[in-house]
C-alpha positions in Angstrom: 14.2 -7.9 -3.7 16.0 -5.3 -1.6 19.0 -6.0 0.6 20.1 -3.4 3.1 23.6 -3.4 4.7 26.1 -1.1 6.4 24.7 -0.8 9.9 26.8 -1.0 12.9 27.7 0.4 16.3 29.3 3.8 16.5 29.7 6.7 19.0 28.0 10.1 18.9 29.3 12.3 16.1 30.6 9.4 14.0 29.3 8.3 10.6 27.9 5.3 8.8 26.9 4.6 5.3 23.9 2.4 4.6 23.5 0.7 1.3 20.4 -0.9 -0.3 21.0 -3.2 -3.3 18.0 -4.0 -5.5 17.8 -7.1 -7.6 15.2 -8.1 -10.1 13.3 -5.2 -11.7 15.3 -2.0 -12.4 14.3 0.5 -9.8 15.1 3.6 -11.7 11.4 4.4 -12.0 10.7 3.7 -8.3 10.5 6.1 -5.4 13.1 4.9 -3.0 13.1 5.6 0.7 14.6 4.8 4.1 12.6 4.3 7.2 13.7 3.4 10.7 12.0 1.7 13.6 12.9 1.5 17.3 11.7 -1.3 19.4 8.0 -0.8 20.4 7.7 2.2 18.1 6.1 2.8 14.7 8.2 2.8 11.6 9.4 6.3 10.9 10.2 7.9 7.6 13.7 9.2 7.2 14.3 10.2 3.6 13.1 9.6 0.1 14.2 10.2 -3.4 11.9 10.1 -6.5 13.1 9.3 -10.0 15.0 12.2 -11.4 14.5 14.3 -8.3 16.2 15.7 -5.2 16.1 13.9 -1.9 13.7 14.9 0.8 14.5 14.5 4.5 12.7 14.3 7.7 13.5 17.3 9.9 15.2 15.1 12.5 18.0 14.1 10.0 18.1 17.1 7.7 21.6 18.5 7.3 23.2 15.3 8.7 22.0 12.6 6.3 22.5 12.4 2.6 20.4 10.1 0.4 21.7 9.2 -3.1 20.8 6.7 -5.8 22.8 5.0 -8.4 20.4 3.6 -11.0 23.2 2.0 -13.0 24.0 -0.1 -10.0 20.4 -0.4 -8.9 21.3 0.8 -5.5 20.7 3.6 -3.0 22.8 4.9 -0.2 22.2 6.8 3.0 25.3 8.6 4.3 24.7 9.4 8.0 27.0 11.9 9.6 27.0 13.5 13.0 25.1 10.5 14.4 23.2 10.9 17.7 22.0 8.3 20.2 18.4 9.0 19.0 19.4 7.8 15.5 19.7 4.3 17.0 17.2 2.1 15.2 16.6 -0.6 12.7 16.8 1.0 9.2 14.8 -0.3 6.3 15.0 0.6 2.6 11.8 0.6 0.6 10.8 0.9 -3.0 7.4 2.1 -4.4 6.0 2.7 -7.9 2.4 3.7 -7.2 1.8 7.0 -5.6 -1.9 6.2 -5.3 -1.1 3.9 -2.4 -0.4 6.9 -0.2 2.0 9.7 0.5 5.7 8.8 -0.1 6.4 9.6 3.6 4.2 6.7 4.7 4.9 3.0 4.8 1.7 2.2 2.9 3.2 3.8 -0.3 5.9 1.2 -0.7 5.6 -2.2 -2.4 8.9 -3.7 -1.4 11.0 -3.6 1.7 14.5 -4.7 2.6 15.2 -6.8 5.7 16.7 -4.0 7.8 20.1 -3.1 9.1 20.7 -2.2 12.8 22.3 1.1 13.7 23.5 1.7 17.3 24.8 5.1 18.4 26.3 5.3 21.9 27.2 8.4 23.8 
């Protein structure tokens, strides 16, 4: 079970920190990711982090977002800085353990999803 939190409404240039708390199985061996989805659009990959690996970011957020994981707390975090109106979206955390399901940048790769947390960035 994944539970995302930390969304809110901010202005351009401000920051938010999203959290995703995992319960049940330890997720230290899972690939963890954040996706986002705007109304009427497909879910878009934002960032991922594999076990014992560096985070990888979509070009649209590279240099502004920082993805980290705390396996002791069974949680991941997405620090979002210099937010833009185009970052407004519902953000979802995801966990996957089987790379045969698909590339880690696609939704099909993930077994578990959080409920989403809304981010609104106004100019």
